[in-house]
DSSP file (Angstrom, degrees, kcal/mol; ACC not computed):
  #  RESIDUE AA STRUCTURE BP1 BP2  ACC     N-H-->O    O-->H-N    N-H-->O    O-->H-N    TCO  KAPPA ALPHA  PHI   PSI    X-CA   Y-CA   Z-CA
    1    1 A X              0   0    0      0, 0.0     3,-0.1     0, 0.0    86,-0.0   0.000 360.0 360.0 360.0 136.2   88.4   93.9  117.0
    2    2 A X        -     0   0    0      1,-0.2     2,-0.1     0, 0.0     0, 0.0  -0.003 360.0 -61.7 -73.8-173.6   92.1   93.2  116.9
    3    3 A X        -     0   0    0      1,-0.1     2,-0.3    80,-0.0    -1,-0.2  -0.414  53.8-120.4 -73.9 149.3   94.6   94.7  114.5
    4    4 A X        -     0   0    0     -3,-0.1     2,-0.4    -2,-0.1    -1,-0.1  -0.642  18.0-141.1 -89.7 147.1   94.1   94.0  110.9
    5    5 A X    >   -     0   0    0     -2,-0.3     3,-2.4     1,-0.1    51,-0.4  -0.850  19.4-124.4-105.0 140.6   96.8   92.3  108.8
    6    6 A X  T 3  S+     0   0    0     -2,-0.4    51,-2.9     1,-0.3    52,-0.4   0.717 112.9  56.2 -56.9 -18.5   97.5   93.4  105.2
    7    7 A X  T 3  S+     0   0    0     49,-0.2    -1,-0.3    48,-0.2    90,-0.2   0.408  81.8 111.2 -96.5   2.3   96.8   89.8  104.2
    8    8 A X    <   -     0   0    0     -3,-2.4    48,-2.0    88,-0.1     2,-0.3  -0.457  64.6-131.8 -70.1 148.8   93.4   89.7  105.7
    9    9 A X  E     -AB  55  94A   0     85,-2.6    85,-3.1    46,-0.2     2,-0.4  -0.716  13.6-142.1-101.7 155.7   90.5   89.5  103.2
   10   10 A X  E     - B   0  93A   0     44,-1.2    42,-1.7    -2,-0.3     2,-0.4  -0.963  11.5-168.8-124.9 134.9   87.4   91.7  103.3
   11   11 A X  E     - B   0  92A   0     81,-2.9    81,-3.1    -2,-0.4     2,-0.2  -0.984  22.7-127.1-123.5 128.1   83.8   90.7  102.5
   12   12 A X  E     - B   0  91A   0     -2,-0.4    79,-0.3    79,-0.2     2,-0.1  -0.494  32.2-108.4 -71.0 141.1   81.0   93.2  102.2
   13   13 A X    >   -     0   0    0     77,-2.9     3,-1.6    -2,-0.2    -1,-0.1  -0.458  16.5-133.1 -65.5 139.2   77.9   92.6  104.3
   14   14 A X  T 3  S+     0   0    0      1,-0.3    -1,-0.1    -2,-0.1    76,-0.1   0.643 108.4  58.8 -67.4 -10.9   75.0   91.4  102.3
   15   15 A X  T 3  S+     0   0    0     74,-0.2    16,-3.0    75,-0.1     2,-0.4   0.396  86.6  95.6 -96.8   0.9   73.0   94.0  104.3
   16   16 A X  E <   -C   30   0B   0     -3,-1.6     2,-0.4    14,-0.2    14,-0.2  -0.792  52.4-172.6 -98.3 134.8   75.1   96.9  103.1
   17   17 A X  E     -C   29   0B   0     12,-2.6    12,-2.7    -2,-0.4     2,-0.6  -0.991  13.1-148.0-127.6 131.7   74.1   99.1  100.2
   18   18 A X  E     -C   28   0B   0     -2,-0.4     2,-0.6    10,-0.2    10,-0.2  -0.873  10.5-169.0 -99.3 125.6   76.1  101.8   98.5
   19   19 A X  E     -C   27   0B   0      8,-2.9     8,-2.3    -2,-0.6     2,-0.3  -0.945  15.8-143.4-114.8 111.7   74.2  104.7   97.1
   20   20 A X  E     -C   26   0B   0     -2,-0.6     6,-0.3     6,-0.2     2,-0.1  -0.556  23.6-179.4 -77.6 135.6   76.4  106.9   95.0
   21   21 A X    >   -     0   0    0      4,-3.3     3,-0.6    -2,-0.3     2,-0.1  -0.136  37.8 -43.5-112.6-153.8   75.6  110.6   95.2
   22   22 A X  G >  S+     0   0    0      1,-0.2     3,-2.1     2,-0.1    -1,-0.3  -0.351 116.4  20.0 -78.0 159.1   77.0  113.8   93.6
   23   23 A X  G 3  S-     0   0    0      1,-0.3    -1,-0.2    -3,-0.1    18,-0.2   0.778 129.5 -66.8  53.2  33.4   80.7  114.5   93.1
   24   24 A X  G <  S+     0   0    0     -3,-0.6    -1,-0.3     1,-0.2    20,-0.2   0.556 102.8 130.1  67.1   9.9   81.6  110.8   93.5
   25   25 A X    <   -     0   0    0     -3,-2.1    -4,-3.3    15,-0.1     2,-0.3  -0.471  35.5-173.2 -84.1 165.7   80.6  110.8   97.1
   26   26 A X  E     -CD  20  39B   0     13,-2.2    13,-3.0    -6,-0.3     2,-0.4  -0.943  23.2-126.9-151.3 170.6   78.3  108.0   98.4
   27   27 A X  E     -CD  19  38B   0     -8,-2.3    -8,-2.9    -2,-0.3     2,-0.5  -0.997  16.4-150.2-124.4 128.3   76.3  106.8  101.4
   28   28 A X  E     -CD  18  37B   0      9,-3.0     9,-2.3    -2,-0.4     2,-0.4  -0.854  17.6-168.3 -93.4 132.2   76.6  103.3  102.8
   29   29 A X  E     -CD  17  36B   0    -12,-2.7   -12,-2.6    -2,-0.5     2,-0.6  -0.980  14.4-151.5-124.7 134.0   73.4  102.1  104.4
   30   30 A X  E  >  -C   16   0B   0      5,-2.6     4,-2.4    -2,-0.4     5,-0.3  -0.920   7.0-156.5-105.6 115.4   73.1   99.0  106.5
   31   31 A X  T  4 S+     0   0    0    -16,-3.0    -1,-0.1    -2,-0.6   -15,-0.1   0.725  88.9  43.7 -68.2 -23.2   69.6   97.6  106.2
   32   32 A X  T  4 S+     0   0    0    -17,-0.2    -1,-0.2     1,-0.1   -16,-0.1   0.866 123.7  31.8 -88.6 -39.0   69.5   95.7  109.5
   33   33 A X  T  4 S-     0   0    0      2,-0.1    -2,-0.2   -18,-0.1     3,-0.1   0.686  94.5-133.9 -91.3 -18.9   71.1   98.4  111.8
   34   34 A X     <  +     0   0    0     -4,-2.4     2,-0.2     1,-0.3    -3,-0.1   0.515  54.4 148.0  76.7   4.1   69.7  101.4  110.0
   35   35 A X        -     0   0    0     -5,-0.3    -5,-2.6    53,-0.1     2,-0.4  -0.473  29.1-165.9 -75.4 142.3   73.2  103.0  110.1
   36   36 A X  E     -D   29   0B   0     -7,-0.2     2,-0.4    -2,-0.2    -7,-0.2  -0.969   3.3-169.9-127.5 145.8   74.3  105.3  107.3
   37   37 A X  E     -D   28   0B   0     -9,-2.3    -9,-3.0    -2,-0.4     2,-0.2  -0.992  21.4-128.7-139.7 128.0   77.8  106.5  106.7
   38   38 A X  E     -D   27   0B   0     -2,-0.4     2,-0.4   -11,-0.2   -11,-0.2  -0.550  26.8-160.5 -72.2 139.1   79.1  109.1  104.3
   39   39 A X  E     -D   26   0B   0    -13,-3.0   -13,-2.2    -2,-0.2    -2,-0.0  -0.985   7.2-140.6-129.5 126.6   81.9  107.9  102.0
   40   40 A X     >  -     0   0    0     -2,-0.4     4,-2.4   -15,-0.2     5,-0.2  -0.233  39.3 -91.3 -77.0 172.5   84.3  110.1  100.1
   41   41 A X  H  > S+     0   0    0      1,-0.2     4,-2.0     2,-0.2     5,-0.1   0.843 127.5  49.4 -57.1 -36.6   85.5  109.2   96.6
   42   42 A X  H  > S+     0   0    0      2,-0.2     4,-2.4     1,-0.2    -1,-0.2   0.914 110.3  51.0 -69.4 -40.2   88.5  107.2   97.7
   43   43 A X  H  > S+     0   0    0      2,-0.2     4,-3.0     1,-0.2    -2,-0.2   0.877 108.1  52.9 -61.5 -37.7   86.3  105.3  100.1
   44   44 A X  H  X S+     0   0    0     -4,-2.4     4,-2.3     2,-0.2    -1,-0.2   0.917 108.7  50.0 -62.4 -43.2   83.9  104.5   97.2
   45   45 A X  H  X S+     0   0    0     -4,-2.0     4,-0.6     2,-0.2    -2,-0.2   0.905 112.2  47.3 -62.7 -41.2   86.9  103.2   95.2
   46   46 A X  H >X S+     0   0    0     -4,-2.4     3,-1.6     1,-0.2     4,-0.7   0.953 110.4  52.7 -62.8 -49.1   87.9  101.0   98.2
   47   47 A X  H >< S+     0   0    0     -4,-3.0     3,-1.3     1,-0.3    -2,-0.2   0.892 104.7  55.6 -54.3 -42.6   84.3   99.8   98.6
   48   48 A X  H 3< S+     0   0    0     -4,-2.3    -1,-0.3     1,-0.3    -2,-0.2   0.653 105.5  52.5 -69.4 -14.1   84.1   98.8   95.0
   49   49 A X  H << S+     0   0    0     -3,-1.6     2,-0.9    -4,-0.6     5,-0.3   0.544  80.6 105.3 -95.0  -8.4   87.2   96.6   95.3
   50   50 A X    <<  +     0   0    0     -3,-1.3   -38,-0.2    -4,-0.7   -39,-0.1  -0.618  32.7 140.9 -77.2 107.1   85.8   94.6   98.3
   51   51 A X        -     0   0    0     -2,-0.9    -1,-0.2   -41,-0.2   -40,-0.2   0.322  69.8-106.5-131.1   4.9   84.9   91.3   96.8
   52   52 A X  S    S+     0   0    0    -42,-1.7   -41,-0.1     2,-0.2    -2,-0.1   0.270 110.7  70.7  85.7 -13.5   85.9   88.7   99.4
   53   53 A X  S    S+     0   0    0    -43,-0.1     2,-0.2     2,-0.1   -42,-0.1   0.743  79.8  80.1-103.4 -31.9   88.9   87.6   97.4
   54   54 A X  S    S-     0   0    0     -5,-0.3   -44,-1.2   -44,-0.2    -2,-0.2  -0.511  70.9-135.4 -82.6 144.4   91.2   90.6   97.6
   55   55 A X  B  >  -A    9   0A   0    -46,-0.2     4,-2.5    -2,-0.2   -46,-0.2  -0.441  30.1-104.9 -85.3 167.8   93.4   91.2  100.6
   56   56 A X  H  > S+     0   0    0    -48,-2.0     4,-2.6   -51,-0.4   -49,-0.2   0.889 124.0  53.0 -59.3 -39.2   93.8   94.6  102.2
   57   57 A X  H  > S+     0   0    0    -51,-2.9     4,-2.1   -49,-0.2    -1,-0.2   0.898 109.2  48.4 -64.2 -40.4   97.2   94.9  100.6
   58   58 A X  H  > S+     0   0    0    -52,-0.4     4,-2.0     2,-0.2    -2,-0.2   0.896 111.5  49.9 -66.8 -39.8   95.7   94.1   97.2
   59   59 A X  H  X S+     0   0    0     -4,-2.5     4,-2.1     2,-0.2    -2,-0.2   0.937 111.1  48.9 -62.7 -46.7   93.0   96.7   97.7
   60   60 A X  H  X S+     0   0    0     -4,-2.6     4,-2.7     1,-0.2    -2,-0.2   0.887 109.3  53.0 -61.2 -39.1   95.5   99.3   98.7
   61   61 A X  H  X S+     0   0    0     -4,-2.1     4,-2.3     2,-0.2    -1,-0.2   0.886 108.0  50.9 -64.2 -38.7   97.7   98.5   95.7
   62   62 A X  H  X S+     0   0    0     -4,-2.0     4,-1.8     2,-0.2    -1,-0.2   0.906 112.1  46.6 -64.1 -41.3   94.7   99.0   93.4
   63   63 A X  H  X S+     0   0    0     -4,-2.1     4,-1.9     2,-0.2    -2,-0.2   0.917 111.1  52.3 -66.6 -42.9   93.9  102.4   95.0
   64   64 A X  H  < S+     0   0    0     -4,-2.7     6,-0.3     1,-0.2    -2,-0.2   0.909 112.0  46.3 -58.3 -43.3   97.6  103.3   94.7
   65   65 A X  H  < S+     0   0    0     -4,-2.3    -1,-0.2     1,-0.2    -2,-0.2   0.834 114.0  48.0 -70.0 -32.5   97.6  102.5   91.0
   66   66 A X  H  < S+     0   0    0     -4,-1.8     2,-0.7     1,-0.2    -1,-0.2   0.748 107.3  58.2 -81.2 -24.3   94.3  104.3   90.3
   67   67 A X    ><  -     0   0    0     -4,-1.9     3,-1.9     1,-0.1    -1,-0.2  -0.883  63.2-167.0-114.0 104.0   95.3  107.5   92.1
   68   68 A X  T 3  S+     0   0    0     -2,-0.7    -1,-0.1     1,-0.3    -4,-0.0   0.769  91.4  45.1 -62.7 -25.5   98.4  109.2   90.8
   69   69 A X  T 3  S+     0   0    0      2,-0.0    -1,-0.3     0, 0.0     2,-0.1   0.058  81.5 143.7-105.1  25.9   98.6  111.5   93.7
   70   70 A X    <   -     0   0    0     -3,-1.9     4,-0.0    -6,-0.3    -6,-0.0  -0.379  51.1-116.8 -65.1 139.8   98.0  108.8   96.4
   71   71 A X    >   -     0   0    0      1,-0.1     3,-1.1    -2,-0.1    -1,-0.1  -0.250  22.6-108.8 -73.2 166.2   99.9  109.3   99.6
   72   72 A X  T 3  S+     0   0    0      1,-0.3     3,-0.3     2,-0.1     4,-0.2   0.582 113.8  69.8 -70.3  -8.3  102.5  106.8  100.8
   73   73 A X  T 3>  +     0   0    0      1,-0.2     4,-3.1     2,-0.1     5,-0.3   0.106  59.4 120.4 -96.4  21.3  100.1  105.8  103.6
   74   74 A X  H <> S+     0   0    0     -3,-1.1     4,-2.7     1,-0.2     5,-0.2   0.903  75.4  47.6 -55.5 -45.4   97.5  104.2  101.3
   75   75 A X  H  > S+     0   0    0     -3,-0.3     4,-2.5     2,-0.2    -1,-0.2   0.943 114.8  45.0 -62.8 -47.3   97.8  100.8  103.0
   76   76 A X  H  > S+     0   0    0      1,-0.2     4,-2.3     2,-0.2    -1,-0.2   0.901 114.8  49.0 -63.2 -40.5   97.5  102.3  106.5
   77   77 A X  H  X S+     0   0    0     -4,-3.1     4,-2.4     2,-0.2    -1,-0.2   0.893 110.9  50.2 -66.1 -39.7   94.6  104.5  105.3
   78   78 A X  H  X S+     0   0    0     -4,-2.7     4,-2.7    -5,-0.3     5,-0.2   0.928 110.9  49.0 -63.3 -45.2   92.8  101.5  103.7
   79   79 A X  H  X S+     0   0    0     -4,-2.5     4,-2.6     1,-0.2    -2,-0.2   0.915 111.5  49.4 -61.4 -43.3   93.2   99.4  106.9
   80   80 A X  H  X S+     0   0    0     -4,-2.3     4,-2.0     2,-0.2    -1,-0.2   0.906 111.9  48.7 -63.4 -41.6   91.8  102.3  109.0
   81   81 A X  H  X S+     0   0    0     -4,-2.4     4,-2.3     2,-0.2    -2,-0.2   0.931 113.4  45.9 -63.4 -46.2   88.8  102.7  106.6
   82   82 A X  H  X S+     0   0    0     -4,-2.7     4,-2.8     1,-0.2    -2,-0.2   0.877 109.0  56.1 -66.1 -37.5   88.1   99.0  106.6
   83   83 A X  H  X S+     0   0    0     -4,-2.6     4,-2.3    -5,-0.2    -1,-0.2   0.916 109.4  46.9 -58.8 -42.6   88.4   98.9  110.4
   84   84 A X  H  X S+     0   0    0     -4,-2.0     4,-1.4     2,-0.2    -2,-0.2   0.912 111.7  50.1 -66.4 -42.7   85.8  101.6  110.7
   85   85 A X  H  <>S+     0   0    0     -4,-2.3     5,-2.6     1,-0.2     6,-0.7   0.908 111.7  49.2 -60.7 -41.0   83.5   99.7  108.2
   86   86 A X  H ><5S+     0   0    0     -4,-2.8     3,-1.8     1,-0.2    -2,-0.2   0.907 105.8  56.1 -64.8 -42.1   83.9   96.6  110.3
   87   87 A X  H 3<5S+     0   0    0     -4,-2.3    -1,-0.2     1,-0.3    -2,-0.2   0.831 111.7  44.0 -59.1 -32.2   83.1   98.4  113.5
   88   88 A X  T 3<5S-     0   0    0     -4,-1.4    -1,-0.3    -3,-0.2    -2,-0.2   0.204 117.5-113.0-101.3  14.7   79.8   99.5  111.9
   89   89 A X  T < 5S+     0   0    0     -3,-1.8    -3,-0.2     2,-0.2   -74,-0.2   0.625  81.6 123.1  68.8  18.5   79.1   96.0  110.5
   90   90 A X  S   <S+     0   0    0     -5,-2.6   -77,-2.9    -6,-0.2     2,-0.3   0.751  78.5  20.3 -78.0 -23.4   79.4   97.0  106.8
   91   91 A X  E     -B   12   0A   0     -6,-0.7     2,-0.4   -79,-0.3   -79,-0.2  -0.943  66.2-138.3-139.5 160.4   82.1   94.4  106.2
   92   92 A X  E     -B   11   0A   0    -81,-3.1   -81,-2.9    -2,-0.3     2,-0.5  -0.922  20.0-140.4-113.2 147.3   83.4   91.2  107.7
   93   93 A X  E     -B   10   0A   0     -2,-0.4     2,-0.7   -83,-0.2   -83,-0.2  -0.935   4.8-155.8-110.5 129.0   87.2   90.6  107.9
   94   94 A X  E     -B    9   0A   0    -85,-3.1   -85,-2.6    -2,-0.5     3,-0.1  -0.899  26.0-131.2-103.7 107.8   88.5   87.1  107.1
   95   95 A X        -     0   0    0     -2,-0.7   -87,-0.1   -87,-0.2   -91,-0.0  -0.164  28.0 -92.3 -61.6 150.9   91.8   86.8  108.9
   96   96 A X        -     0   0    0      1,-0.1     2,-0.4   -91,-0.0    -1,-0.1  -0.365  46.2-121.1 -57.1 135.9   94.9   85.6  107.2
   97   97 A X        -     0   0    0    -90,-0.2     2,-0.2    -3,-0.1    -1,-0.1  -0.665  18.7-126.0 -85.7 137.3   95.2   81.8  107.6
   98   98 A X        -     0   0    0     -2,-0.4     2,-0.0     1,-0.1    -1,-0.0  -0.576  35.7 -98.8 -76.1 142.7   98.3   80.5  109.3
   99   99 A X              0   0    0     -2,-0.2    -1,-0.1     1,-0.2     0, 0.0  -0.385 360.0 360.0 -60.4 138.7  100.1   77.8  107.3
  100  100 A X              0   0    0     -3,-0.1    -1,-0.2    -2,-0.0    -2,-0.0   0.453 360.0 360.0 -82.8 360.0   99.2   74.3  108.6
């Protein structure tokens, strides 16, 4: 997968299920691959904003606004997290469209 653009949109796989556990942690499970991934509270917050309409930049801005002690690297961290989710088929990335 190439590099992600902050203006790319993210769509959750219909085969991915988030199971929230204790202390705001969760497990993402992919029903076709059988893969499971532990997700920390910030990752859970990111996951819950993935709706196919928001861009990576919009998702990062929502996380920045929700977490008063968020680091200045929120956008880069969001992109890295989504890249990992994409690599494991939990999400699809819809690239930014070039103006026609």
